N, C-alpha and C positions, 0 to 999 in steps of 0.2 A: 341470498346472503352468503358470504364466504365463511368458512369455518377453519379454526386453527387445529392442526393435528401434529402431535409430537411422537413419532414412531420410537419404539423402544429397541428395535433391532433392524438390521438390514432386511431380513425376511419380511418383517411387517411393512417396511417401506416398499419393498417389491410388490407386495400384495396391494398396497394402496395405489401404486402407479398403474398396475394392471387393471384395477377396477376403474380408475379414472380414464385410462385409455379406452376401455370397452364402452364407457359412457360418453366419451368425448369431452370430459370435464377437465378444466385447467387446474394445474398445480403451480403455486407460486413459492419460490424459495429465494431468500436473500433479497427479495423485492416486495414492494407493497402490491397486494392483489387488487382485483377489481371486485365487483359486487357479487360475483359467482365464483365457485370453485373452492379449492382448499389452500389455506396458508400453511406451508410446511415449516415446522420448527425442528431443527436438527440438533438442538442442545442436548438431547438425551443420548445421542450417538457420540459420546464423549470418552470413549475408551482409549487408553494408551495400550495398544496391543503388545508392543514389543519395543524394547530399547536394546539394540544389538551394539554394545560398546566395541566389540572386536572389529566389526565391519563399519562402524560409524553410521548406523542407520536406525531410524525409529519408524514405527508403523502406528498411525493414530487415526482416530475418527474425526469427522468434520466439526463436531461440537466441542473439541478440546480447545480451551483458551490458550493463547500464546504464553500468558503469565504462568499458568499451571504447568505447561509443557517445559518452560524454561527452568522452573524450580525442580521438576523431576529430573531433568537432564543434568542440572548442576550437581545433584547428589552423586552422579557418576563422573563428574569432571568434564561434562560435554555441554554443547550448546547448538541450537538451531539458529543460524545467523539472523533471519528476519525477526525472531522473537527476543533478540539479545539486547534490546534497549527498552526503557520504560514506556515508550510511546505507543506500543501496540499490545500492551498486556491484556486488555479486555477483549481484543478481537479474537474470533475463533479461527482455527486453521482453515476451515471451509470458506469462511468469508474472505480471509486473506487472499486466497487464490482466486476466488470468484471475482473479486474486485480488482485484480490485476497484479497481485504479488508485490505490493509496495515493500520496499526494503531500505530503510534509512542508511544501512551500512553498505550499500551497493558501491560506494566510491572505492572502498578497499576490497570488498569480497564479491562484488558482482550481483547481478539480478537475482531476486528470490526464486524465479522460475527455474534456475539452474540447481536449486536445492531440492527440487521435486524429481525423484527418480522413478516413481511408478504410482499407480492408483487403481482403485476398483470403483467402477461407475455403474449405477443403475440407469439403464437406457430407458427411453420413453415407452417401450413395450414391456418394461419390468425385468428384462434380462440383465444379467450381471456381466460386465466386461472388465477384464484385467489387462492393464498396460504396464510396460516397463519391468523393472526388477532391481535386485540389489547390486548386480554387477554391471560394469560398463558394456559388456557384450549384450546384455538385455535391453540396452537403450540405444543401440545403433539402428540404422535404417530409418523408416518413417517414424517420426516422433509423435506417436498417438497420445502419449502422456500429456504433452503440452497442447496438442490439438484439442483434446476433450476438456482440458482445464484452462483454455484461453478465457480471458475475462468476458463475462456477460454473454457467452455464446449459447448456453443452454442446450447443449447436445445431450446432456445427461446430468445425473446428480452424483457427485463423487462422495463415496462413503468410506473410503480408506485412502490415506496419503502415505506414501513411502518417502521419507525425508532423509536427505543427506545431512550428517552432523559434522561438527568440528570440535576439537578439544577446547576447553576453556583456556583463555590466555593466562600467562604467568602473572601479568600485571595489567592494570588499566588506570589511566589518569584522565579525569574530566576537567575541562576548563569552561568557564563562562567569561566571555570577552565583550567589552563594549567599544564600539567605534562611533565616531561622530556622524559619518555620512555613509550612504550606500556605496559610493564609489570606493571608499576605503575598504569596505568589506569585500568588494569584488577584486580589488587590487591584491588584498591579502590572500584570497582564494587562488588567484592566478599565480602568485609567488609560491604558494604551497605546492602547486602542481609543477611549476618549472624547477623547483628545487628538490623534487622527489620526496616531499614531506606529506605522507598520506595518512590522515586520521581515519579511524574506524567510521566516524560520521562527522559531518559538519552541517549544522542547521542554523540558518539565519531567521531571526524573528524581528520584524520591524516595530517601530514605536507604536503604531496603531494597534497591532495585535497585543503588544504588552499591555496597553491601556485597556483593551477589551477584557483581558483576563485579570484586571485589577492588580497588575504588577506595576510598581513605580518604573516608568520607562528608564532604561539604562542605555540611552542612545540606540544605536543599531546593535542588537544583541546577537552574538554568535556563540552557539554551544558546540563544542567539539570534544572528541575523546580519542586518545591514543591507547592502543593495546598491543600485546605481544610479549616477547621476552623482555625482561627487566631492562637490560642494557639498551636494546633497540628502541623500546617505547620511551625510555628516558631521554635518549638522544633526539628522537623525533620531537618530543615535547620541548626540549631546549631550543631546537631549531625553529619551532613554531613561535616560541616566546620572542626570539630575535625579530622575526617577521612581524609579529604583533606590534612590537615597539616601533619598527620601521614605518608602519602605516598608521601610527597614532592611536593604536588601541590600548586598552587598559584591562588587565586580567582582574576581574572582580571576584572570581571564585576558582579554587583549585581543590579537587577531591580525588582521593585514591579509592578505587573500588567500583563496583558495577553500577553505572548509571546514576550516581548520587547527584551530580550537578544538574542533570536534566529531569530529575524525578518530579519537581514541582510543575514542569511543563508537559507532563504526560497527557493532560487533558486536551492538548492541541488537536489530536487526531480522533477524539471521541467525546467532545463536549456536547451537552444536550441543549444548552441555552443559546447557542450561536450556530449560524449556518457556515459550515466548513466544506469547501470543495477541494479535495486532495487529488493529487496525481492527474491533473488535467492539463497543465501548461508545461510544455517542454520546448526548449530552444537552445541554440548554440550558446556556449558560455560567453562568447564575444558580443552577443546581441541582447544580453540580459539588461544592461543599463538602459538601452533604448526602450525595452518593454516596460521596465519598472517606472521609467519616467512617464511613459504614456499612461500607465495605470494611475499614478497620482494625479496627473493632469485631468484624466477622465473623471476620477472620483471627485475631485474638487469642483469641476464644472457641473457635475450632476448633483452635488451635495450628498454623495453616498458615503456612509461610514463603513469603510472596508480597509483591510490590511493584507499584507503578504507575509508568508514565511515559506521556507523550503531549502532544498539542497542546492545552493547557488554554485557549488563547485561542479555540479553536473547539469545545471540549467533546468532544474525541476522546481516549479513554484506552485504554491497552494494559496487559495483565496479564503479569507474570513470576513464575514459580515458581523456587525456588532450585535445583531439580533438573529432570531431563528428564521426570519423570512428573507430570502434573497431578493435582490433587485434584478429581475430577469432581463430587462432591457439593458442594464449595465453589463451583465454577463455576456450578452450577445455582442455588444459593442467592444467589450474587452477581447472577445474571441477574434474579432476583425483586427484589433490592434496587434494581437499575437501573430496573426498571419502576416501583417505588414512588417513585423520585426523578424520574419523568417522562421517563426516557430510553428509547432504543430499542436493540435488538440488531441488528447487521448480519446475523447468521445464520451467520457463518463457522464458529463452533465446532460448530454443529449439522451443517453440511455435512461438516466434517472428521471428525466422529465418527459420521456416518451416522444422526443423530437424525431422526425423522420430522418433516417440515415440514407446516405446516397454514395455513389461511387462504385468502382469495380470491386473493391474489397468487401464493401457492404453487400453487394449483390451476390458475391461468391459465398459469403457467410450465410446469407439467407437461403441459398440453394442447398448448402450443406445442412442447414437446420431443417429444411423441408425433407431431405433424404432420411435423416435420423428421427425426425419428429413430425411426420406428415399431418397429424391431427392437431399440431400446435398445443400439446399438452403442457409442456414446461414453460412457465412464464409467458403465457400467451400474450402477444403484443396487442396494444390498443389499436383502434382504427387509425389513429394519427400515425402510428409507427408503420403500418402496412400500406399507407397511401402511396 
């Protein structure tokens, strides 16, 4: 039987890892374990070690939730961009980076991985490795910070994160907009890009997902926010309003302040009573209409109750089932449809379900894993994974 352990310090974690390595016993973190080994809970490693406002840097443990971090930073007029929306408030910093650094605000501010400047990692032999640093000079050359913190790679257990910060914006305005059809949503997003109107985030929620969350469907719902200097954000919001009208949309809500429009949708990324597969489907902006059409056709043919939401301006879509159990055959067929539409799979579903990974990158990853963790201590793969 596996047991759950929640270390109180990095030193205690190092001792646990050394003991497991000596015994050849597996340790599971951020994943469901098997019938043997230790289930590692990092929630007690939740210290905010430092907020360096002068250098726009924070140092935090893996158990710090993004909501608590956002509140502490806001006291000093700062923000960590991936934690700056209501959608990830309950996720810990450690899980954020382990699962691939999802960042709803990447349209304007870039990938979350670029907000990680350094880290401290407990290796599978219990030793502590430090990567990166506060200055740009410390993050040149080989990028060991992102190598060791790549999603699901299990080369070590990160116990400290050195995060890049930004000042809070002078103002922010959130909009909830309803369109009649998906094509109108995509045309609106295209016009935003072509006219240089860049929201902090833009999130589409289809009718099915609205219904699953017991929200009266408002057509094709788009949540977006503009932030920055008062004059700049106001002008961007006005330009967006013109484009919304052009494509037949209706502004249902407008709010000033942090995340108010989107707050009721915060459960999208963390609901317990529905199966949500996030950060899996990526495709060119121009191929989204094809993929979305294939999705609805496939769901209708199979009688599957599923919906989509995501960052359509960037070609990143997420899948929601009405219940907690996914239809695995549907997901497999949907993956094939994505490939036909020229998209790529992030591989998250395969890792979560223990599907066998293949290809040169997977082989290279496994060779690196064997070098750092020859006894397969961390998140030991199932027999299906190593076939």
